[in-house]
C-alpha positions in Angstrom: 166.1 -21.8 40.0 164.8 -19.1 37.7 167.0 -16.7 35.7 166.4 -13.8 38.0 167.3 -15.6 41.2 170.5 -16.9 39.5 172.0 -13.4 39.4 174.9 -13.4 41.9 174.4 -11.8 45.3 177.0 -9.4 46.8 179.9 -10.7 48.8 182.4 -9.2 51.2 186.0 -9.0 49.8 188.1 -11.8 51.2 191.5 -11.1 52.9 193.1 -12.5 49.8 191.2 -10.1 47.6 192.3 -7.2 49.8 195.9 -8.3 49.7 195.7 -8.5 45.9 194.4 -4.9 45.8 197.2 -3.7 48.1 199.7 -5.5 45.9 198.1 -3.8 42.8 198.5 -0.4 44.5 202.2 -1.2 45.2 202.8 -2.0 41.6 201.2 1.3 40.5 203.6 3.2 42.8 206.5 1.2 41.3 205.4 2.1 37.8 205.2 5.8 38.8 208.7 5.7 40.2 210.0 3.8 37.1 208.6 6.6 34.9 210.3 9.3 36.8 207.9 10.5 39.6 209.7 11.7 42.7 206.6 10.8 44.8 203.1 9.3 44.1 199.9 8.2 45.6 197.3 5.8 44.3 193.6 5.0 45.1 191.9 1.9 44.0 188.2 1.3 44.6 186.1 -1.7 43.7 182.5 -2.5 44.3 179.4 -4.3 43.2 175.8 -3.6 43.9 172.1 -4.3 43.1 169.4 -1.7 42.7 165.7 -2.3 42.0 163.0 0.4 41.4 159.3 -0.5 41.2 156.8 2.1 40.0 153.0 1.5 40.1 153.6 -2.1 40.9 155.8 -2.7 37.8 159.6 -3.1 37.6 161.0 0.1 36.3 164.8 -0.5 36.7 166.9 -3.5 37.7 170.6 -2.8 37.8 173.6 -4.9 38.9 176.9 -3.1 38.8 180.5 -4.3 39.2 182.8 -1.3 39.2 186.5 -0.7 39.5 188.4 2.6 39.5 192.0 3.7 39.6 193.3 7.2 40.4 197.0 8.2 40.4 198.6 11.4 41.6 202.3 11.9 40.8 204.8 14.6 41.8 207.9 15.8 40.1 209.3 17.9 42.9 206.5 20.3 43.8 204.7 19.8 40.4 201.6 17.7 40.6 199.6 15.7 38.0 196.6 13.4 38.3 194.9 10.9 36.1 192.3 8.2 36.5 190.9 5.2 34.8 188.3 2.5 35.2 190.8 -0.1 33.9 193.6 -1.2 36.2 195.3 -3.6 33.8 199.0 -3.3 33.3 198.8 -1.4 30.0 196.2 1.0 31.4 198.3 1.6 34.5 201.3 2.6 32.4 199.1 4.9 30.3 197.4 6.5 33.3 200.8 7.1 35.1 202.2 8.6 31.9 199.2 10.9 31.5 199.6 12.1 35.1 203.3 12.8 34.6 202.6 14.7 31.4 200.2 16.9 33.4 202.7 17.4 36.2 205.4 18.5 33.7 203.0 21.3 32.6 202.0 22.6 36.0 203.7 25.2 38.1 205.5 24.6 41.4 203.3 24.6 44.4 205.1 24.8 47.8 202.1 23.3 49.6 201.7 20.2 47.4 203.1 16.8 48.3 202.4 13.7 50.4 201.7 13.7 54.1 204.8 13.2 56.2 205.2 9.6 57.4 204.5 10.6 61.1 201.1 11.8 60.1 200.0 8.7 58.3 197.7 6.2 59.9 199.7 3.7 61.8 196.8 1.2 62.1 193.7 0.5 60.2 191.2 -0.9 62.7 188.2 -2.9 61.7 185.2 -0.6 62.1 182.6 -3.3 61.3 181.5 -1.5 58.2 181.0 -4.4 55.8 177.8 -6.5 56.1 176.8 -8.0 52.7 173.1 -8.6 52.1 172.2 -12.0 50.7 169.3 -10.7 48.7 168.4 -11.8 45.2 166.9 -9.5 42.6 163.5 -11.4 42.9 163.5 -10.7 46.7 164.5 -7.0 46.1 161.6 -6.6 43.7 159.2 -8.2 46.1 160.3 -5.8 48.9 160.0 -2.8 46.6 156.5 -3.8 45.6 155.5 -4.3 49.2 156.9 -0.9 50.1 155.1 0.9 47.3 151.8 -1.1 47.9 151.8 -0.1 51.6 152.3 3.5 50.5 149.5 3.5 47.9 146.8 2.0 50.2 145.1 5.4 50.7 143.1 6.4 47.6 144.4 9.9 47.9 147.8 8.6 46.8 147.3 8.9 43.1 150.8 8.4 41.7 154.2 7.1 42.6 157.8 8.0 41.7 158.8 4.6 42.7 160.0 2.4 45.6 163.7 1.4 45.5 165.7 -1.3 47.2 169.5 -1.2 46.8 172.5 -2.9 48.2 176.2 -2.4 47.6 179.6 -3.6 48.9 182.8 -1.7 48.1 186.5 -1.6 49.1 188.9 1.3 49.1 192.7 1.0 49.0 195.0 4.0 49.4 198.8 3.9 49.2 201.6 6.4 48.7 205.3 6.3 48.3 205.9 7.4 51.8 205.2 3.8 52.9 201.5 3.9 53.6 199.0 1.4 52.4 195.6 1.0 53.8 192.4 -0.8 52.8 188.9 -1.3 54.2 185.6 -2.5 53.0 182.1 -1.2 53.5 178.5 -2.0 52.7 175.4 0.3 52.2 171.8 -0.9 52.0 168.7 1.2 51.6 164.9 1.2 51.0 163.0 4.3 49.8 159.6 5.4 48.5 158.4 8.6 46.8 154.7 9.2 46.5 152.2 11.8 45.1 148.9 12.6 46.6 146.0 14.7 45.3 143.0 16.4 47.0 140.6 18.9 45.4 142.9 19.3 42.4 146.0 20.1 44.5 148.9 17.7 44.4 151.8 17.1 46.9 154.9 14.9 46.8 157.0 13.5 49.6 159.1 10.5 50.5 160.8 8.4 53.2 163.8 6.2 53.2 166.3 4.3 55.4 169.9 3.5 54.9 172.1 1.2 57.0 175.4 -0.7 56.9 173.6 -3.9 57.9 170.4 -4.9 56.1 168.8 -6.4 59.3 168.7 -2.9 60.8 166.7 -1.4 57.9 163.2 -0.2 58.6 160.6 -2.7 57.2 159.5 -2.1 53.5 155.9 -1.6 54.6 156.8 0.9 57.2 158.8 2.9 54.7 155.9 3.0 52.4 153.4 3.9 55.1 155.7 6.7 56.4 156.1 8.1 52.9 152.3 8.1 52.5 151.8 9.8 55.9 154.3 12.6 55.0 152.7 13.1 51.6 149.1 13.1 52.8 150.0 15.5 55.6 151.0 18.1 53.1 147.6 18.2 51.4 145.8 21.5 51.7 149.0 23.5 52.3 148.8 27.3 52.5 151.2 30.1 52.6 152.0 31.7 56.0 151.8 35.4 56.6 154.9 37.5 56.2 156.6 38.3 59.5 158.9 36.7 62.0 158.6 33.3 63.6 160.6 30.8 65.6 161.5 27.8 63.5 162.0 24.2 64.3 164.1 22.4 61.7 163.2 18.7 61.3 166.3 16.4 61.5 166.5 15.9 57.7 166.7 19.7 57.3 168.7 20.4 60.4 171.4 18.2 58.9 171.8 20.6 56.1 172.0 23.6 58.4 175.0 21.9 60.2 176.3 21.1 56.8 176.6 24.8 56.1 178.7 25.2 59.3 180.9 22.3 58.1 181.4 24.0 54.7 182.3 27.3 56.4 185.0 25.7 58.6 186.4 23.5 55.8 189.9 24.2 54.5 189.0 25.0 50.9 186.7 27.8 51.8 189.1 29.1 54.4 192.3 29.4 52.4 190.3 31.0 49.5 188.9 33.6 51.9 185.4 32.3 51.0 184.0 31.7 54.5 182.3 34.1 56.9 184.0 32.0 59.7 187.5 32.9 58.5 189.6 34.2 61.4 186.9 33.1 63.9 189.0 30.3 65.5 188.7 30.4 69.3 185.7 32.7 69.3 182.1 32.1 70.4 180.1 30.9 67.5 177.3 28.9 69.2 175.7 29.2 72.6 177.7 27.8 75.5 175.7 24.5 75.7 176.7 23.5 72.2 179.5 21.1 71.5 180.0 19.7 67.9 182.1 16.6 67.6 183.3 14.2 65.0 183.4 10.4 65.6 185.0 9.0 62.5 185.8 5.6 63.9 182.2 4.9 65.2 181.5 1.2 64.7 179.1 0.7 61.8 178.9 4.5 61.4 177.3 5.7 58.1 180.5 7.7 57.3 183.1 6.0 59.4 186.7 5.6 58.0 190.0 4.7 59.6 192.0 7.2 57.5 191.2 10.2 55.3 191.9 10.8 51.6 195.5 11.8 52.4 196.1 8.6 54.4 196.1 10.6 57.7 194.5 8.8 60.7 191.0 9.9 61.6 190.3 10.6 65.2 187.5 11.7 67.5 187.7 15.5 67.9 185.6 18.6 68.7 185.1 21.4 66.3 183.0 23.4 68.7 183.4 23.1 72.5 181.1 25.1 74.9 180.0 27.1 71.9 183.6 28.1 70.9 185.0 27.2 67.5 188.1 25.3 68.6 189.2 23.7 65.3 188.7 23.9 61.6 188.2 20.8 59.4 191.3 20.5 57.4 192.8 18.1 54.8 196.5 18.1 54.2 196.7 20.7 51.4 194.4 23.2 53.0 196.2 22.9 56.3 199.5 23.7 54.7 198.0 26.7 52.9 196.7 28.0 56.3 199.9 27.2 58.2 198.0 24.8 60.5 198.1 21.0 61.3 195.8 18.7 59.3 192.9 17.3 61.2 192.2 14.1 59.3 189.4 15.6 57.3 190.6 15.1 53.8 187.4 14.1 52.0 185.1 15.8 54.6 183.8 15.2 58.1 182.6 11.8 59.3 179.7 11.2 61.8 179.4 14.7 63.0 177.3 15.2 66.2 175.9 18.0 68.2 175.0 18.0 71.9 171.4 17.6 72.6 168.9 17.4 75.4 166.1 14.8 76.1 163.4 16.6 74.2 162.2 15.0 70.9 160.5 16.9 68.1 157.1 16.8 69.8 158.6 18.2 73.0 160.4 20.9 71.1 157.1 21.9 69.4 155.6 22.4 72.8 158.6 24.4 73.9 158.3 26.6 70.8 154.6 27.2 71.4 153.8 29.1 68.2 156.0 28.9 65.2 156.8 26.8 62.1 158.2 23.3 61.8 160.4 23.2 58.7 160.4 19.9 56.9 161.9 20.9 53.5 164.1 23.7 52.1 165.0 24.4 48.5 167.0 26.8 46.4 170.6 27.8 46.5 170.3 30.9 48.6 173.2 30.3 51.0 176.3 32.6 50.7 179.2 31.2 52.7 181.3 34.2 52.0 178.9 36.6 53.7 176.8 34.1 55.8 173.6 35.3 54.2 170.8 32.6 54.3 167.6 32.6 52.2 165.8 29.4 51.2 162.4 28.4 50.0 160.7 26.2 52.5 157.7 24.1 53.4 156.5 22.6 56.6 153.7 23.0 59.2 152.2 25.6 61.4 152.6 25.0 65.1 150.1 26.5 67.5 150.1 26.1 71.3 152.7 23.4 70.8 150.7 21.3 68.4 151.0 20.9 64.6 147.9 22.3 63.1 148.2 22.9 59.3 150.6 22.3 56.4 152.5 25.3 54.9 154.3 25.8 51.6 155.7 28.4 49.2 157.4 30.7 51.7 160.9 31.9 52.2 163.0 31.9 55.4 165.9 34.3 55.7 168.6 35.3 58.1 172.3 35.2 58.7 174.1 31.9 59.5 176.2 33.5 62.1 173.1 34.8 63.9 171.3 31.5 63.4 174.1 29.5 65.0 174.6 32.0 67.9 170.9 32.0 68.7 170.3 28.2 68.5 167.8 27.4 71.3 167.8 23.6 71.5 168.8 20.4 69.8 166.4 17.4 69.9 167.0 13.8 70.9 165.3 12.6 67.7 168.7 11.8 66.1 168.9 11.0 62.4 172.0 8.8 61.8 171.5 8.1 58.1 174.2 10.4 56.8 177.6 11.9 57.7 175.9 14.4 60.0 173.9 13.0 62.9 171.5 15.4 64.6 167.9 15.8 65.7 165.5 18.7 65.3 167.0 22.1 65.9 165.0 24.9 67.5 166.0 28.4 66.3 165.2 31.9 67.5 162.7 33.9 65.3 163.6 34.4 61.7 162.2 36.4 58.8 159.3 34.7 56.9 158.2 35.9 53.5 154.8 34.5 52.7 151.6 36.3 51.8 
């Protein structure tokens, strides 16, 4: 056995290990009570992982991490203090609790702060099949990264690489509070990725591809990741700027996810109670076309963002945010819900496995439906104003003529208003990308303003 293969592989936490973390969380709560807190909550996370990056055939980074973190929130009446540490030894726990209490003593009363009521807390923590350790050694990870990059560099027009990466991690999260809740669950995340650079006639382009899964066996093969990264990179060579005007747009899934992400941000509690969302006071009004329903499935088995409870210990549940185009619910954690005078929705920490209704048309079919327009494959810049809804992003993609992709495009701007973009959504594709917390396919939008040449 060589030195590299002797590095330990990742393992799932045993029931005994989870019990030990639950007991540790209980001890932290007891310490907070002993030091004078009237209520407290604690989060403990632990995890280990392996990450390998190969660039131009050579090992660039090889990392193995074993992390542990402790966060404590204490209350003195309605005064709140928080502190965290990477050390959960007894001495560190005492110091961390004391630091949180010192902060609480200096803060003002907040009528909306405090723990979730016992009846809101998750009564069960089901196994969502989230933890699938990958028995891969560093040597094997290096070989996979090299194979991925080599497949991507097969075409001579690929002149450089920003690396191919193989990573794997296993983690566990424990949350407990003095209202009697303690919950724990473990999860794994594995990925392969490749970033390449192509050149033709002095012009260079960069693109990538990746896959991420709970179970390594479901990952796209290394060679396919590299080939897909090369195809995407080479397809961008010879890109030109489109003419200024208006055009229908088809957002590819990896970009469409971001568009729905703006919607999520606009219906999230923090933006709402700060009056920083253009969807404030739009509850029970038409926001999307009638064919659109947007749902959350936080307990999806092996889901990329699945969780049995949120950051407040409140049970997650399947729910609709949009039904028949009508905004029927905001996404609220406990504190924001109290500020708004509404019930929490189990969205402390964000949304999990968001989905939009879709038809049977994939991206190619939606291109044919669009006829003439632009397929958007990348957006950049920070030109999204959630307060007003104004949207302006730099973009690149491909010209679509008579339903077929004909030429790459770059260095243009797309602009509109999020409210109008949502309301005029034409179709959602069946080419669902499930690699993140928002699962959606390509989104076809009505004509938008294009600033090019």
